[in-house]
NUZADO-272674 format. One record per residue (C-alpha): residue in one letter; chain; x, y, z. Coordinates in Angstrom, 1 decimal. Layout:
// residues N
<pt type="A" mol="A" u="X" v="Y" w="Z"/>
...
***
This chain:
// residues 106
<pt type="X" mol="A" u="22.8" v="34.6" w="166.4"/>
<pt type="X" mol="A" u="22.1" v="38.6" w="167.4"/>
<pt type="X" mol="A" u="26.1" v="39.5" w="166.7"/>
<pt type="X" mol="A" u="26.6" v="36.9" w="163.8"/>
<pt type="X" mol="A" u="23.7" v="39.2" w="162.7"/>
<pt type="X" mol="A" u="25.2" v="42.6" w="163.8"/>
<pt type="X" mol="A" u="28.6" v="41.7" w="162.4"/>
<pt type="X" mol="A" u="26.6" v="41.2" w="158.6"/>
<pt type="X" mol="A" u="24.6" v="44.3" w="158.6"/>
<pt type="X" mol="A" u="28.3" v="46.8" w="159.3"/>
<pt type="X" mol="A" u="29.8" v="44.3" w="156.8"/>
<pt type="X" mol="A" u="27.9" v="45.4" w="154.4"/>
<pt type="X" mol="A" u="27.3" v="49.1" w="155.7"/>
<pt type="X" mol="A" u="31.2" v="49.1" w="155.8"/>
<pt type="X" mol="A" u="30.6" v="47.5" w="151.6"/>
<pt type="X" mol="A" u="28.5" v="50.4" w="150.5"/>
<pt type="X" mol="A" u="30.8" v="53.3" w="153.0"/>
<pt type="X" mol="A" u="33.5" v="51.5" w="150.3"/>
<pt type="X" mol="A" u="31.7" v="51.9" w="147.4"/>
<pt type="X" mol="A" u="30.9" v="55.4" w="148.4"/>
<pt type="X" mol="A" u="34.2" v="55.7" w="148.5"/>
<pt type="X" mol="A" u="35.6" v="54.2" w="145.7"/>
<pt type="X" mol="A" u="33.3" v="55.8" w="143.0"/>
<pt type="X" mol="A" u="34.4" v="59.4" w="145.2"/>
<pt type="X" mol="A" u="38.1" v="58.6" w="144.7"/>
<pt type="X" mol="A" u="37.6" v="58.2" w="141.0"/>
<pt type="X" mol="A" u="36.2" v="61.8" w="140.5"/>
<pt type="X" mol="A" u="38.5" v="63.1" w="142.6"/>
<pt type="X" mol="A" u="41.1" v="61.7" w="140.0"/>
<pt type="X" mol="A" u="39.9" v="63.4" w="137.3"/>
<pt type="X" mol="A" u="39.2" v="67.0" w="139.2"/>
<pt type="X" mol="A" u="43.0" v="65.9" w="141.0"/>
<pt type="X" mol="A" u="44.5" v="66.4" w="137.2"/>
<pt type="X" mol="A" u="43.2" v="67.9" w="134.7"/>
<pt type="X" mol="A" u="45.5" v="68.2" w="132.2"/>
<pt type="X" mol="A" u="45.8" v="63.5" w="132.6"/>
<pt type="X" mol="A" u="42.0" v="63.5" w="133.0"/>
<pt type="X" mol="A" u="42.5" v="65.5" w="128.7"/>
<pt type="X" mol="A" u="44.7" v="63.4" w="128.1"/>
<pt type="X" mol="A" u="43.0" v="60.0" w="128.3"/>
<pt type="X" mol="A" u="40.3" v="62.0" w="127.1"/>
<pt type="X" mol="A" u="41.8" v="63.3" w="123.8"/>
<pt type="X" mol="A" u="43.2" v="59.6" w="122.8"/>
<pt type="X" mol="A" u="39.9" v="57.6" w="123.6"/>
<pt type="X" mol="A" u="38.4" v="60.0" w="121.0"/>
<pt type="X" mol="A" u="41.5" v="59.2" w="118.7"/>
<pt type="X" mol="A" u="40.8" v="55.4" w="119.5"/>
<pt type="X" mol="A" u="36.8" v="56.0" w="119.0"/>
<pt type="X" mol="A" u="37.8" v="57.6" w="115.3"/>
<pt type="X" mol="A" u="39.5" v="54.6" w="114.9"/>
<pt type="X" mol="A" u="37.8" v="52.1" w="115.3"/>
<pt type="X" mol="A" u="35.1" v="54.4" w="113.8"/>
<pt type="X" mol="A" u="37.1" v="54.3" w="110.4"/>
<pt type="X" mol="A" u="38.4" v="50.9" w="110.7"/>
<pt type="X" mol="A" u="34.5" v="49.6" w="110.6"/>
<pt type="X" mol="A" u="33.1" v="51.4" w="108.5"/>
<pt type="X" mol="A" u="36.2" v="50.5" w="105.8"/>
<pt type="X" mol="A" u="35.2" v="46.9" w="106.6"/>
<pt type="X" mol="A" u="31.7" v="47.6" w="105.9"/>
<pt type="X" mol="A" u="31.5" v="49.6" w="102.9"/>
<pt type="X" mol="A" u="34.3" v="46.7" w="101.4"/>
<pt type="X" mol="A" u="31.9" v="44.3" w="102.4"/>
<pt type="X" mol="A" u="29.4" v="45.6" w="100.6"/>
<pt type="X" mol="A" u="31.4" v="46.7" w="97.5"/>
<pt type="X" mol="A" u="32.4" v="42.9" w="96.8"/>
<pt type="X" mol="A" u="28.6" v="42.1" w="97.6"/>
<pt type="X" mol="A" u="28.6" v="44.6" w="95.0"/>
<pt type="X" mol="A" u="30.1" v="44.3" w="92.4"/>
<pt type="X" mol="A" u="28.7" v="40.6" w="91.4"/>
<pt type="X" mol="A" u="25.9" v="42.0" w="90.6"/>
<pt type="X" mol="A" u="25.5" v="42.6" w="87.2"/>
<pt type="X" mol="A" u="23.3" v="45.4" w="87.1"/>
<pt type="X" mol="A" u="23.2" v="46.1" w="83.2"/>
<pt type="X" mol="A" u="21.8" v="43.1" w="81.9"/>
<pt type="X" mol="A" u="18.4" v="43.8" w="83.4"/>
<pt type="X" mol="A" u="18.5" v="47.4" w="83.0"/>
<pt type="X" mol="A" u="19.1" v="46.2" w="79.1"/>
<pt type="X" mol="A" u="16.0" v="44.2" w="78.9"/>
<pt type="X" mol="A" u="14.0" v="46.4" w="80.7"/>
<pt type="X" mol="A" u="14.8" v="49.5" w="78.0"/>
<pt type="X" mol="A" u="14.4" v="46.7" w="75.3"/>
<pt type="X" mol="A" u="11.0" v="45.3" w="76.5"/>
<pt type="X" mol="A" u="9.8" v="49.8" w="76.6"/>
<pt type="X" mol="A" u="11.6" v="50.2" w="72.3"/>
<pt type="X" mol="A" u="9.8" v="47.4" w="71.1"/>
<pt type="X" mol="A" u="6.1" v="48.2" w="72.7"/>
<pt type="X" mol="A" u="6.9" v="51.8" w="70.5"/>
<pt type="X" mol="A" u="7.3" v="51.8" w="67.0"/>
<pt type="X" mol="A" u="10.1" v="53.2" w="65.6"/>
<pt type="X" mol="A" u="8.2" v="55.8" w="63.2"/>
<pt type="X" mol="A" u="7.0" v="57.5" w="66.2"/>
<pt type="X" mol="A" u="10.3" v="58.1" w="68.1"/>
<pt type="X" mol="A" u="11.6" v="59.1" w="65.0"/>
<pt type="X" mol="A" u="9.5" v="60.5" w="62.2"/>
<pt type="X" mol="A" u="10.3" v="59.2" w="59.0"/>
<pt type="X" mol="A" u="9.9" v="61.1" w="55.6"/>
<pt type="X" mol="A" u="8.7" v="60.0" w="52.1"/>
<pt type="X" mol="A" u="10.8" v="61.1" w="50.8"/>
<pt type="X" mol="A" u="10.8" v="60.1" w="46.3"/>
<pt type="X" mol="A" u="13.5" v="60.4" w="44.7"/>
<pt type="X" mol="A" u="13.6" v="62.1" w="40.5"/>
<pt type="X" mol="A" u="14.6" v="59.0" w="38.5"/>
<pt type="X" mol="A" u="16.2" v="61.6" w="36.2"/>
<pt type="X" mol="A" u="18.4" v="62.9" w="38.7"/>
<pt type="X" mol="A" u="21.6" v="60.6" w="39.4"/>
<pt type="X" mol="A" u="23.8" v="60.8" w="42.0"/>
***
């Protein structure tokens, strides 16, 4: 029984060491070849930018489609007509009382 517990404990330690080596190995690969690392970062940046651009186009297209279906002019027109109906025309543009001389013919 003790030997199986020791074996399990030893396997756990071995797995931890392998995980630690694996993590350090990735770091070493990036440091071992800086041009490869720079190239992968460059490609990653390009694809990130293209993904952002594509996502923006999709969201903007959907937004424009739905906003084109909404009629914004009619509510604004109704609002302006309601305001103008409450205000007398004479208050906006004062009218002068012009008396025409009946003796002068145009």
